[in-house]
N, C-alpha and C positions, 0 to 999 in steps of 0.2 A: 409372537406378540406384535401387533401392529397398532399405530396411533397417528393422530394428526397433530403437528406442532407448528405454531405460527411465530414468526419473528419479523421485526421491521429492519430493513436494510436500506442504505443510501447507495444510489448508483448515479453519481454526478454526470451531467452532460458534458462537462469540460474537465480537464485534468485538475486534480486537487490543488496544485500550486496556483493555477489560474483562479480556481474557486476561492481560495484563501485570499488572493490579491483583490479580487472583486469585493469580497466581504469587507476587507479593510478599507477600501476606497468608499464603499457605501456607508460604513460606520463613521468615517471621518466627515463625509458630506452631511450626513444626518446630524451628527454631533455638533458640527459648526452651526447649522441652522438652529438647533436647540439652544446653543449657548447664546446666540444673538437674538433669540426670541423671535425668529422669523415666523410670520403667519404661514401655516401649512406645513411646518417642519415635521410635525408628527405624522401628517398624511404621507409626506415623502418617505419617512422612515418605514411606514407600512408598505409603501410601494416597493422600496428596496428589499424588505423582508419577503414579500411575495415573489419578487424576481429571484432572490437567492434560494427560496424554497423550490421554485420551479427548476433552477439549475441543479439543486441537490437531488431531485428526482426520487423522493422517498417512496418505497414500495413495501407492501406486505407480502412476505414469502411464507407460504404454507407448505410444509414438508410432510409427506406420507412415509413414516418410518416403520421399519420392521426390526424388532429387537433380536439380538443374537445371544445364544446361550453362553454363559461363562464356561471356561475349560479348567478342569482340575486334572493335573498330571500325577499319576502314581508311578514312581520308579521303584522297581523290584530288583534288589541286588541278589543275583544268583551266581556270583563268582565263587572261586574255590574255597575261600574262607567261610562262605555261607553254607557249605555242605557238611560241616562238622556238627556232631551232637544232634540236638533237636531243633536246630535253626531252620532247616527246610520246613518242618512241620509248623513252627512258629510263623514263618514267612507266609505260607499258604493260608493258614488260618486268619492271619491279620489281613491279607489281601481280600479274602472272601468277605470278611466282616466289613471292611472298608467299602468295598463295592456295593454291598447291600445297603449301607447307609447313604452313600452318595447317590445311588440310583433313585432313592426316594425324594431327593431334593429337586425342586422345580428349577427350570432354566439353568441346568448344569450338565455339561458334557464331560464324560470321564474318559481319559486316555491312560492306558497302562503300557509301560515300557519295561521289558525284562532285560537285564544287563548280565551277560556271561563273560567268562574269561576267554578271549580269542586264543586259539592254539598258535604256537610259534611266536608269541609275543610276551613281553614282560613289562607291560605298561601299568600293571596293578588294576585297581578298581576305578573305573572312569565313569562315575554316575553323572557328572555335570556335562561331559561330552554327550552322553545320551540325552540329557535334557535339551541341549542346544539342537541336537539332531532331530528330536521329536517335535520341537516347537518351531522348526525352521519355516513352516508355512502358516504360523499363527501369529497375528498381531499381539504384542504384549498387553494391549489394553483389554484383551479378552481373558487373560490368564488370572484365574481366581487363586491359584496356589499350587505348590508342589509338595507332595508327600513322599518321602523316601523310606522304604522298608529295608534296613541294612544293619550291619554290625558296627558301622561307624568308621571302618577302616577304608577311607576313600583317599585316592591319590591324585585327584585333579581339582582340588578346591580352588576356584578363582578368587582373586583379591577384591574384585569389584562386583561381586554377584548381586548385592543389594540394588545397585543402580541398573544393572543389565536386565534383571528379571522383573523388578517393580511388582513383586507379589511375594506373599509369605512362603517360606520353606520350612516344612515340618519334618521331623525325623522320628520314626518309630524304630527303636533299637531292639534287635534280636539279642539272644544271649542273656547273660545275667551280670549284674554288677559284682565286682570282686573276683572275676574269673582268674585262674592261675594257669600259666603255660610255660613250658621250657622249650627253648629253641637253640639251634646250633648255627652260629654265624661265622662265615669264613672271613679271614683277614687278607693280608697281602699274600699273593701267590704268584709263582713264576709261570709264564706261558709255555716255556720249554726247558728241557734239561738234557744233559748228555747221558746217553745210554751207558750203564755201568756205574753211574754216579748216583748221588742222592739229591732230592729236591726238598727244599724247606719252605713251609708255608705256615701261616698263623690261623688260629681259630679261637672261638670263645663260646662257652655254653652259658647262655643267659637264662636266669630264673628269678624273676622279681619276687622278693620276699624269701628266696631260698638261700641256703648256705651249705658249706661243706664241700665234699668232693663228689665227682660223678664219673663212672666208667664210660669210656668212649671206644666203640669197636671200629677198627680200621680194616677195610677190604680193598685189595688192589685187583683190578680187572675181575671183580666178582668173587675173588678167593680171599678167605680170612688171612689177615696179616698180623695184627697185634691188637691188644686191648690196653688202652692207657687210662690212668686215673688222673683227672685234672680238677682244679678248684673251680667252683661255679663263679660266674660273673668276673672272671679274670682271663687275660690273654694267655694263650698257650701256643707252643710251636710244635711242629711235627716234621720229622725227616723220613722220607719214604724212598726206597730204591726205584730207579728207573730201569726196568729190565729189558725193554725192547723199544725199537723205533716205532713211530706212530703214536697214537693216543694211549696214554696210560691213565685209566680212570680210577681215582682214589675216592672211595666212599667212606663217610664218617657217620656214625649213628650213636647218639647219646642215650643212655638208659632213661627210661620213663621216670618222671618225678611223681611225688604224691599228689593226688587230686588233679592230675594234669588234664587239660582240656582236650588235647589231641596230640598224636605222635607224628603228624604229617611234617612238622618242621623240626623234628628231632634228628633228622638225617639230611645230609647234603652231599654233594659230590663236586669234584674238581677234575678237569681233564688237563693233563700235562703232556705236551708233545715230546716224545723221546727222539732225539737226533744223535746220530753217531758222529763222534769227533772225526776220526779217520779210521777206515777199515784197514787192519793190518793183515796182510796175506803173505804166507811163506810158500814159495813155489820152488820145488826141487825137481829138476829134470835129470833123469838118470843118464841121458846121453843126448848129443845133438841129433835132432830129427826135424822133418818138415813141419810137424805140427807144433813144435815148441814155440815158434814165433806167434802162432795163433793165440795160445794162452797168454803170452807176454803182451801182445798188442791189445788184447781185450782188457786185461787188468790195468795196463798203463794208461788206457784211454779214459779210465774213470778217475776224475780228479779227487774223489773221496777215498781212493785206495792208496795205501802205502805198501808198495810191493818190495819184498826181499826175494831175489831170485838167484839160485845157484844151479849151475849145470856141471855134471861130472863129465869131463872131456875124454878121459882115457878109456878105450874099449876094454872089456874084461879080459880078452885073450892076451893083452899086451903086458909083459912082465919085464920092466926095466928097473926094478928095485927102487921105484919112486916111493917116498914115504907116503903113508895113507893120508896124512893131513895136508898133502900138497897135490891132491888129485883134482884141484880146481884152479882157476886163474888166481884166486886169492886163497889164503888159508881158510879152510872150511871150519867155521867156529862151532864145532859140534857141541861142546859143553855149553856154550853160551845160548845156542838155539834150543837145545833139547833138554836143558836143565834149568837155566836161569830165566830165559825169556819165552819159553814155550807158552805159558799162560797169557802172554801179552797178545798173541796172534788170534784173530777171529777165525781164520781159516788156514789150513795146511793142505797143500796140493802136492801129491806125488805123481809126476808125469813120466811115465815109462821108467820108473825107478826099479833097480834091482839091487840085491844085497852084494856089496863088494867089500865088506869089512869096514866101511866108513862109519857105520853106526853099529854099536854093540847092542846086544839083546836088551840091555837095561834101557837104552834110549827108545827102542820100540815099545817096551813096556810103559815108559813114561808117556809116549804118544797115545797108547791105548787108554791109559789112565786119564790123560787130558781130554779125550773124546768122551769117556764115561762121565766126566765131571762137567760136561756142557760144551766141549769144543767141537770142531767140525773138521772132517777129513774128506778130501776128494781124491780118489785114485783113478787116474786115466792110464790105462794099461795097454801094452802091446804084446808081441810074442814073448817078451821076457817074463811075463806073468805066468805063462804056461810052462816055462822051463824050470828046472831045479834051481834054487837060489833066489827065487823071486820073493816078493814081500809076503806071499802066501805061506812061506816057510818060516816066517818070523812070528813073534808074539802078536803082530797085527792081525793074524788070521782069526783071532778071537772076536774081532769087531768087524771084519770084512763081511759083506752080505753073501758072499759066495766063494767057493774054492775052484781052482781051475781043474778041468778034466785032463789037460795036456793037449787038447786038440785046438788047432788054429785053423779057422775057416777062411780060406782065401777065395777071392772072386767077388764080382760086383753084386750088391744087394741094396735095396732101398729101405732105409729105416722107416718104421711105422709106429704109430701110437697104439699102445695096448688098450684093451677094454677098460682096465682100471686107470690107465694113463689118461684116458679121455675125461676122467673125473678129477685127476690130480692137478693142482694149480701149476705145477712145474711144466706140464705138457698140454694141459687143456687149453684149447684155443690158440695153439701155435700157428703162425702163418702157414697156410697150406695144408694143415692137418684135416680140415673139414672137407677138403677135396680128395679124401682117401689117400693122402700122402703122395699122390702121383706127381705133385709138383716138385718134389724133393729130388735132389741128385743122389747118385749112388755112393756108398762107401765100399772099400775094397778089402777090408780084413776085419775079423771078429774073433774074440777069444771065447771059447766055450767054457761055461762054469756049471757046477752042480746046481740042482734046484735052489734058487736063492732064498735066503731067510727074509729079505726085505720085499719091496714093492717094485717090480719091473714096469717102468713107465714107457720105455721104448723097446721095440723088438727089432731084431735084425734078420739074418739069414734063417730061413725055415721057422720063423717066429721065436727064435731063441732070444733070451734076455740080452739087451744091448745097453740100457741105462737102468741101474738099479739103485733105489733109495732105501735107507734103513735108519732106524733110531736105535741108539745104543746107550743105555742109561739116560743121562740128561743131554747127551750129545747126538750128533748125526753123522752119517757116512753116506757117500755116494760113489758109485763106480761107473765109469764109462769104459765099456769092454771093447774098445777099438782105438787105434791110433791114427785113423784116417778121417776124423771130423774136419781136418783142415781142408779137405776137398770142397766142402761147402763154402769155406771162406774164399777159396779160389774160383768159385762159380762153376765148378765141374757139373756138367749136365743140368745147369740151371741153379746149382748150389742149394742152399737151405738156410733155415733160421738159426745158424750156429751162434750168432751173437746173443739172440734172445734166449736160446736154450741154455747157454753157459751162464748168462746173467741170472736167469731164474734158478739154476742149480746152485750158484754161489749164494744167492739171497735166501733160498730155502735152507741151505746148510747153516746160514747165520741167523736163522729164525726170524726173518722178516714177517710181520703179521699178515701181510696180504698174500703170502704164499703158504699159509698153514692149510693142510688138507683137512683138518678137523677143527673148525672154528665157528664161532657164532658172532655175528655183527648186527648192530641196530643203527639205523639212520633215519632222521626225521627231515623230510623235505616238504615244505608247505604245511599242509594239514594231514600228512600221511606218515605213519611209521612203517618202515620197511625192515623186516627181520630176515637176515640171510644166514643160512647155516651151510657150511661146507662140510662134506663128508664123502668118503669113498663108498658108503653104503647107500644105495638108491631107495631103500625102504621109506615109506611115508613117515614124516616127522611131525610131531606136535610140540610146540613150545608154550610155556606160560608167560604171559605178559602182565606186568603189574603197573597200573597207572599211578600218577602222583598222589591220588587220594587213597591209595592202598588197595583198590579193587583189583582182583586177579581174574584173568580170562584166558582161555585156551585158544591158540591160533594154529591152524593146520598149514604147513608149508608145502608148496607144490614144487616137485623136482623139475629142474630145468635141463637135465641131461648132461650137464657139464661139471657135475660135482657140487652144484649149489642147489639149494631149495629155498624158495622165497615165499613169504607171507606178508600181507599188508593189512593194517587196520587204521581207522580214522583217529587222529589225535584231537581230543576234545578239551584237554587241559594243559596249561603250561606247567613245566616242572620236569622231574626226572622220571623217565619210563625205563622199566627194567624187564629184560627178556632172559629166560632161563630154560635150557633144554634138559632132557632126561639124564644127560651125562654130567650135569653139574656145571656146565659152561654158562657164563653170564655175560650179557652185553647190556650196556646202558646207553641211552641217548636222551638229550635234553631238548625239550620244546621251549624255546626262549632261554631263560636262565635255569641252571640246575636247582637254584634256590630262589624261586620267583618271589616278587614282592607280596603276592597274595598269601604266601605262607610265612612271611617274615614276622607278622604280628597277627595272632589269631584271637586274642582276647577282645571282646566287644568294648567300645569306648565312645563316649560322646565328644571327646576333646576336639577332634578335627572339625566337626560339624557345628559345634556350639557357636563359634563366631558367625557362621552363615545364618543360623537361626536368629541370633541377636540382631544382625544387620538387616534382616528382612522382617523382623517382629514376629517370627515364627516360634515354634516350641519343640521340645524334645521329650519323648516319653519312652520308658522301658516297657516292652510288651509283657515281660515277666512280672511287672508290678501293676496289674489292673487291666491288661489287654489294651484294645484300641480305645482312646479317649473319645468323648463326645465331639461331634463335628457340628459347627455352627457356621451360618452365613453372617459376615460382619461387613461394616463399612471400612473406611480408611482408619488407620491407627493400629493399636495392638491387636494381634490376631491369635493370641494364645493366652491361656490362663490355667489355673489349677483344675485339672481334669477335663479340659476342653481345648480344641484346636479350631481355628477359624479360617474360612475361605472367603476372600473378598468378593463383594458384589460389584461388578464392573459396569453392567448395564450398557454394553456396546450395542450398536445398531447399524443398519444400512438404510439409506434413503431410496425408496422405490419410486417416488414421484414428487415433483415440485410444481407449485402454481404461484405465479407472481401477480399482484394486484396493485396498480398505481394508487397511492393515497391522495394525490392532488391531480385530478384529471385536468387536461389542458383547457377545456372551456371554462371551468371554475377559476383557474389561474388567470385567464384572460379577463374575465369579468372583474375579479378582485383587483387586478392591476389597473384596468381602465377606470374602475370606480375610484380607486385611490388617486389616480391622476386628476380626474374630474373634481374630486373633493378638494384636492390641494389647489387646483386652479381657481375654484370658486372662492376658497378662503382668501387667496391672495387678491382676487378681483374685488371683493368687498372692501378690502383695505384701501385699494386705489380709489374706489367710489367715494369713500369718505374724504 
């Protein structure tokens, strides 16, 4: 729309202070003449007026204006809380109807901004940030109003919105009045806890209008743990065991309530880092030998390890009637170690140990029982293992992964990673392994065993098992079938990764999560969820991934050749993502917070936006009670009423051309000024003639 608009403007030929001063002087001079009744005073006043008018330079300004359309902004809330029930359908129907009505209005431009929940954040619903972003290029004098289609759960309401927008804000509420929902809220919780201890944290099941008790299911690392019954709307505490180092994920899920809106916020999770206080290792060396110091140096170098080391000094052929309990530098506390304190150790190592009557059969049985109940045993053997009287002739034979054939293989050989060892986390990716093990130095002796029950991860001479791992009950056993690993420590023929190998062995035996050969892990980085499954089986794997809104999808993992298979999907929602494989293993990862703000309150409510609507003279309407109200164009003032919402008419414009015309042309001003002077002179001349 274009039009011509005229205005009168003054453009003084001298600065305004000077103009004001001249006007004052002229007024005083003319006034003095009038007071004294001097002839020609009125004519002088006229001359002064003409001169001042000439200095004021009045001009007629004609502007050619083009009208600009007003802008109506429609903000559509599509965050996580808006995905429940029939809210998506309500939202889209309201948007379509609103657009149909607004498009029929003249001189109105409609902008639509959809707001979603960014992955990896927990900022909640930020509709007003979207308003500022969308209107960044728009002068506020063109804004006719803002219409928000939302459930009312907005987390960035500014305090001064009425002044900053200068336009009405209307709210179309999805959902229904009086909705009911139950949610699980976490209280104070520790960030870490000691492995083997318990961690205590608080929680509460909130249900407005509800009462009584509610069952809460507890899962630890995806496995069922317990079911508690707690009172509604009251604080409760929970103690959970910390079973391993690294993240221990505790999931809580409250039973659904009557008429509940959604189950999305009935569950939550907390990740507690398990840390080991001190690792207690018992090392028993059957005799002094070159490799003994390798074990001792490795374990003593780790500040997190408390090492108890005993070495049997007397050779077996020596018979000097020395009492059994004095076969070490200090009295060997057999009863204390193998009866009272055995369960306190995280790992027991037998290094070239042979039976000498130091331990009775009952103590070997205690050790076997300790392993079955979750303990760890590492046997590093030499020629004594192949001879009669070795630990293979004790009750420990029940848990060892192999029995000696009696053969001792002497001569240089290079250890190599077995085919299955290339997938096992203890040996996969060892330095030098990818080069065909050619970079490793030789070992000089190996003990032959019967076909092992466990998993051989390193092979020695003629491909025979060199390092074997096995699980026994709840515990683990490892065997190193050579006493010459110390050659790697001395750099023989270039050495080898002895420190890394022994560290991994010890940590696998103590069930460190990163060395589990069958495990499932999930990690979120940026907007991508990465699911990693470790397995000794290279067969294709498919896992199910459940997003925070409860939708489940299948993800195929690609084998990486090193025992791991990886799959990735895009993270589109904040909250807890859950992955589960066919063997029942579960991994969880949180995008942002495990319990995001979006899921904290799911019931629709006008409370947070009511002050905004009041401050901007806007209105609030429930879509479930009559649909979209009538839309009107209004002037300044109230912009909402019963059954209608108003959009302001701003009438903004741009000036496309300007023409200026002088109202007092210079010739006319000269004639007027000269005429006034002549008239004043003539008037005064008549007086003198008289």
